[in-house]
C-alpha positions in Angstrom: 0.0 0.0 0.0 1.4 3.4 -0.9 -0.4 5.1 2.0 2.4 5.4 4.6 0.1 5.4 7.6 -1.5 2.1 6.6 1.9 0.5 6.3 3.1 2.0 9.5 0.0 0.7 11.3 0.5 -2.8 9.8 4.1 -2.7 10.9 3.1 -1.8 14.4 0.7 -4.8 14.5 3.5 -7.1 13.2 5.7 -5.8 16.0 3.0 -6.7 18.5 2.8 -10.2 17.1 6.6 -10.6 17.2 8.6 -13.8 16.5 10.3 -15.1 13.4 7.2 -15.3 11.3 6.9 -11.5 10.9 10.5 -11.0 9.6 9.7 -11.4 5.9 6.9 -8.8 6.1 9.1 -6.4 8.1 11.8 -6.8 5.6 9.4 -5.8 2.8 8.3 -2.8 4.9 12.0 -1.9 5.7 12.4 -0.7 2.0 9.3 1.6 2.1 10.0 5.1 0.7 8.5 6.8 3.8 10.9 7.1 6.7 8.1 6.9 9.2 7.4 3.4 8.1 11.1 2.4 8.3 11.2 3.9 11.9 8.2 1.7 12.8 10.1 -1.3 11.4 13.0 -0.7 13.6 10.7 -0.4 16.6 8.9 -3.6 15.6 12.1 -5.5 15.3 12.4 -5.1 19.1 9.9 -8.0 19.4 11.2 -10.0 16.5 13.5 -13.0 16.8 17.1 -12.2 18.0 20.0 -12.4 15.5 17.7 -12.7 12.5 16.8 -9.1 12.8 20.4 -7.8 12.6 20.5 -7.7 8.7 17.4 -5.6 8.6 18.9 -3.2 11.1 22.1 -3.0 9.3 20.2 -2.0 6.1 19.1 1.1 8.0 22.6 2.4 8.6 22.6 4.1 5.2 19.8 6.4 6.3 20.2 10.2 6.6 17.4 10.4 9.1 18.9 10.9 12.5 15.9 9.4 14.4 15.9 6.2 12.2 19.7 5.8 12.5 19.7 6.3 16.2 16.9 3.8 16.7 18.7 1.2 14.5 22.0 1.8 16.4 20.3 1.5 19.7 18.7 -1.8 18.7 22.0 -3.1 17.3 23.5 -2.3 20.8 21.7 -5.4 22.0 24.1 -7.6 20.0 27.9 -7.7 20.1 29.2 -8.8 16.8 32.2 -7.9 14.6 29.7 -7.9 11.7 28.1 -4.7 13.1 31.4 -2.9 13.5 32.4 -3.8 9.9 29.0 -2.6 8.6 29.4 0.8 10.4 33.0 1.0 9.2 31.8 0.5 5.6 29.4 3.5 6.1 32.3 5.6 7.4 34.6 4.6 4.5 32.0 5.2 1.8 33.0 7.9 -0.7 29.8 9.8 0.0 30.3 9.8 3.8 31.5 13.5 3.9 28.2 14.5 2.2 26.1 13.0 5.0 24.7 15.3 7.7 27.2 16.1 10.5 25.0 14.5 13.2 24.8 11.3 11.2 28.6 11.3 10.8 29.1 11.8 14.5 26.5 9.1 15.3 28.3 6.5 13.1 31.7 7.3 14.6 30.3 7.1 18.1 28.8 3.8 17.3 32.1 2.6 15.8 33.8 3.5 19.1 31.2 1.5 20.9 31.1 -1.6 18.7 34.6 -1.6 17.3 37.6 -3.7 18.4 41.2 -4.1 17.2 40.0 -5.4 13.8 38.9 -1.9 12.8 42.0 -0.1 14.0 44.1 -0.5 10.8 41.3 0.9 8.7 40.8 3.8 11.1 44.5 4.5 11.0 44.2 4.8 7.2 41.3 7.2 7.6 43.4 9.2 10.1 46.3 9.6 7.7 44.1 10.2 4.6 45.6 13.0 2.5 49.2 12.4 3.5 51.3 15.5 4.0 48.5 17.7 2.6 46.0 16.4 5.1 43.6 19.1 6.3 41.8 19.3 9.6 38.4 17.8 9.1 35.5 16.4 11.2 36.3 13.0 9.8 39.9 13.1 10.9 39.0 14.4 14.4 36.2 11.9 14.8 38.6 9.1 13.7 41.1 10.0 16.3 38.4 10.3 19.0 37.1 6.9 17.9 40.5 5.4 18.4 40.8 7.0 21.8 37.3 5.7 22.7 38.3 2.1 21.7 41.2 2.5 24.1 42.8 -0.8 23.2 46.6 -1.0 23.1 46.5 -1.1 19.3 44.2 1.9 19.1 46.4 3.9 21.5 49.5 2.9 19.5 47.8 4.3 16.4 47.2 7.6 18.1 50.7 7.8 19.4 52.0 7.1 15.9 49.7 9.8 14.6 51.2 12.3 17.0 54.5 11.7 15.3 53.0 12.3 11.8 54.5 14.9 9.5 51.0 16.2 8.8 50.0 18.8 11.3 46.3 18.0 10.9 47.0 14.4 11.9 49.2 15.4 14.9 46.6 17.9 16.1 43.7 15.4 15.8 45.6 12.7 17.7 46.8 15.2 20.4 43.3 16.4 21.0 42.0 12.9 21.3 44.8 11.9 23.7 44.2 15.1 25.8 40.5 14.2 26.0 41.6 10.9 27.4 43.6 12.7 30.1 47.0 11.3 29.0 
């Protein structure tokens, strides 16, 4: 049905039913053009079967709607899986990432700091040094350094320390700011 409110109401009912049986119908609704329907899908997934809902939630990471993204990340917080961290990292590494709204960029970096582990550190290090000597101070560079700091693993802290020795001033500054925020 093209009427978004009909779809949203149907999704709400599916959420009340819950279980594995509603997942195919929620998947169909998760591709609806109206963001309010997709928000209802994420809420309904709270009552759906456990790990089977993760792919539907990961599909919502590409949204530029802050409310939808926040709800999806919150729901993903119930699971601890490297798959989630890799999916978030793919969003951050996407060529169009810098064109997404700033609040979306920050939310994704924050989630990466929450879900990430040492497996994401090498790719974050590449993002940190992107641009080489001509690197400029950017939100992405600062957020990458803060994400490494938030991870706090020995590998992440080593990446920050290496960044503080970089020839690029923007990299050094971002790493120093992140380390100062840590209190080191």
